[in-house]
N, C-alpha and C positions, 0 to 999 in steps of 0.2 A: 396237726395241719394248720390250725389257726395261727400258731406262732410263725409259721412260714409265710402266711399271707401278710401278717403284720409287719414282718421284716421287709418284705417286698414293697409293701405300701410305704413304709418309712423310708426305704432306700429311694423309691421313686420321688417322694416329697423332698428328700435331701438333694437329689440330683437337680430337680426342678428349681429349688431355692438357689443352688450354686449357679445355674445357668442364668437366672434372673439377675442375680447380683453381678455376675460377670458382664452381662449385657448393659446393666446400669452404669458400671464403671467405664466401659468402652465408649458409651455415648457421652461421657463427660458431664457429670452432674454439677460442675462448677459454673457459676453465672458468668464468669469472665471469658469462657470459651465460646467462639461463634458457632452457630448451628450450620452455616453454609459458608463456602469460601467467598471472599469479597473480591470484586474486580480490582485490578491494578489501578491506582489513581492516574487520571489523565488519559487513559486509553492507550491504544497502540497505533502509531502513525501508519496510514495507508493512503497513498496518492494514486489517483486515476487520471488519465488524460481524456478529456471530452472535447467535442466540437472542433476537432482537428481538421483543417482545410488547407489546401495548397494549390496555388495557381502559377502558371508560367506565361511568359511573353517573350517574343523574339527580341533580341538586342542586336546591335551592330556587330559585324564581323563574324557571323555564325555563332554567336553566344546567346545565352538565355538568362533571363531574370526570373527569380522565384520569390514568391511571397507566401508565407504560412502564418496561421494563427491557431491558437488552441486555448483551452481552459483546463486548469488543474483543479481537482476536487479532493479534499482530504475527507476520508470516510471512516477513519478509525477512532476519532475523538482526541487526537493529539496533534499539535502543530508540527510543521516541518520547515526547514530552511533550505532553499534551493542553492546548491553549490556548483552546479554545472549544467550546461545546455549544449547539446551537439545536434546539428542538423545534417543528415546524410541524404544526398540525391542519388538515385539509382536509375541508370539507363536500362532499357529492356535487354541489352546485351550483357548486363551485369557490372558494367563499369560504374564506379561510385566516386563521389566527391563528398568529403565531410568538412564541415566548418564548425568550429567551436564558437559559441556566443556567450559573452559574459552575462551571468544571471541578471545583473542590474540593467543590462541593455535589453534582455529578453522579456523582463517583467517589470511592472511599475514598483513592485516591492519584492523582496526575496524571501519573505515568510508567508506560508500558507497557514492561516489560522485553523485551529481544531474545528472540524466540520464545516470549514469555509471553502471558498473558491478563489482562484486567482487567474484572471484573464491576461494572456500575453500581450505584449506590444506586437506589432507586425514584425515577423522575422523575415528579413530580406537577404537573399544571396544573389549577387549580381555578377553579370558577365562570365557565366560558367560555360565552358566549351562543350557541354553535353546536353542533350535533350532528355531530361529525366522523365520517367514514367511514374516514379514513386518518390515520396519524401518521407523520411523517418525522423523522428525526434526522440532523443534520449535525455531524460531529466535525471540528474543525480541530486540527491537530497540527504540531509542529515535529519534523522528522526529525533523526537523529543528525548529518547533514551540515549542519544549520542551515536547511534550506528549510522553508517552510510549505506544507502541503497539506491537503486535506480528503477525507473519505469520507462517504457518505450512504447511508441505507437507508430504505425505506418499508414499512409494515405495515398491514394492515387491522385496524381497531378491533373488538374483540369486547366484548359486554356482560359486565360483571363488577362 
């Protein structure tokens, strides 16, 4: 009976030794291997629109003038290049008017620094034949990784 216990004890020790060795190899005993993943250098570009306001005023001949301003904030830790700006005016009936604005006209610079902000110039749309209740802005930008993406926001128009 004693020899059976010895074999069982030896077998248990052998299995435990194999498990410990396998675990050591799986963890990578090499000093060159990192212990945890490293974040990608430069972060990932993410733009949000802040402080978006829009006002309207009556113009001649039943038309209206609109003024909007906003600030872009980069929150992902990588810069972005503004490549397009569109302003869409929407009437309560659903009628829309869209105007593209050159990025160099919409902003004092076309690059948003990593973790930085960029405040727009005043965006003006003049002599529009609709009385809009909302203004939407769509910003197209190229990320630091070279992909093109968009961000959009809508605001209610106030008299001004």
